[in-house]
N, C-alpha and C positions, 0 to 999 in steps of 0.2 A: 072501236078505235082502230080502224083499218090501217091508217098511215102512221100510227104512233105506238110507242112502247112505254109503259109507265113503270117506274121504279118506286115502289111503296115500301116504307119501313113502318111497321106497326108498333114495335117495341120502343117504349119511351126512352130508355137508356141509349139505345142505338140511334134514335132520332137526335138525342142531345149530342152524341159523339159526331154524327154526320154534320149537324149544324155548327158545332164548334170547329170542325175541320174546314168547313166552307168559310167560316168567318175568319179563320187564320189566313187562308189563301187570299181572301178579299182584302184583309188589312195589309198584307205584305205587298200585294199589287198596288194598293192605294199609296202605300209608303214610297214605293219606287216611282210611281207616277208623280207624286208630289215633289220628289227629288228632281225629276226631269223638269217639272214646271218651275221650280225654284231656279234651276240653272238657266232656263229660258228667260225668266224675269231678270236675272242678274245681267244677262247680255243686252236686254232691251231697255232697262231703266237704270238711272244712276242712283247714288246713295240717297238723294233727296226725293226720289220717286218720280223724277221727270223722265219723259220718254226720250230715248236716244235714237236718232236715225240709224238705220242699219246699212251696211255696205255689203258687197258681194260675199266676202268671207263670212260675215255674220249670218247672212241668209243661208249659206251652206250648212253652217253649224246648227242653226235653228231647224232646218229641214231634217238634219240628222237626229236631233232631239225629238222631233215630231214622229219620225220613223220608229225610234226606240219606244216612244209612248204607245204607238199602235202595235208594236210587237208584244206588248203586254196586254193591251185591250182586246185585240182580235181573238186570241185563244180563250180569253176569259168569257167573252160573249158567246162563243161557240160551245163552251163547256157546260157541264151539269151543275156547276157551282152556283150560278144564278139564272133566274128566268130571263129569257131574251126580251120579253115584253115589259114586265113590271120591275124586274131586277131583284125580286125577293130571293133570299137564299135559304130560308128555313122551311121549305115545303117539299113534298114529294114532286118529282119531275116526270114529264112525259117528253119523249124524243119524237120529233116530227121528221119523218124521212125525207120528205120533199124539200123542206127548208134546211135540213141538217142542223137543227137547233133544238135546244132544250127549253121547255116551258113549264111553269108550275101548272098543276092540274086545272086550276080555275081559269087561267089564261088560255090554256089549250082548249078547254070546252067553249070559251067565248069566241075564240078565233077560228077553230077548225071543226066544230060540231054543228 
């Protein structure tokens, strides 16, 4: 693994701690992203679920919400919390230097070996 560095945890208790911490981070990110999506939905749909046309002010607000959503998603995708390919969070991860991303060991072998 010339271009990668693998972080392995063999102890089952430590694996459980790692997986639970990753899951907490993923749940909090998902909660914040859902909040942003709900706000976007409230701006673009009325109470009956009908689409409302947007004006310039609404477009600026929607773009701001999209930027906030990506402020959460980009660091999450680049972190060790989940695999960049399959999105799994409960495996040992390997860092690929060239792509600057973390992959589970299986995806790393598939994609780079």
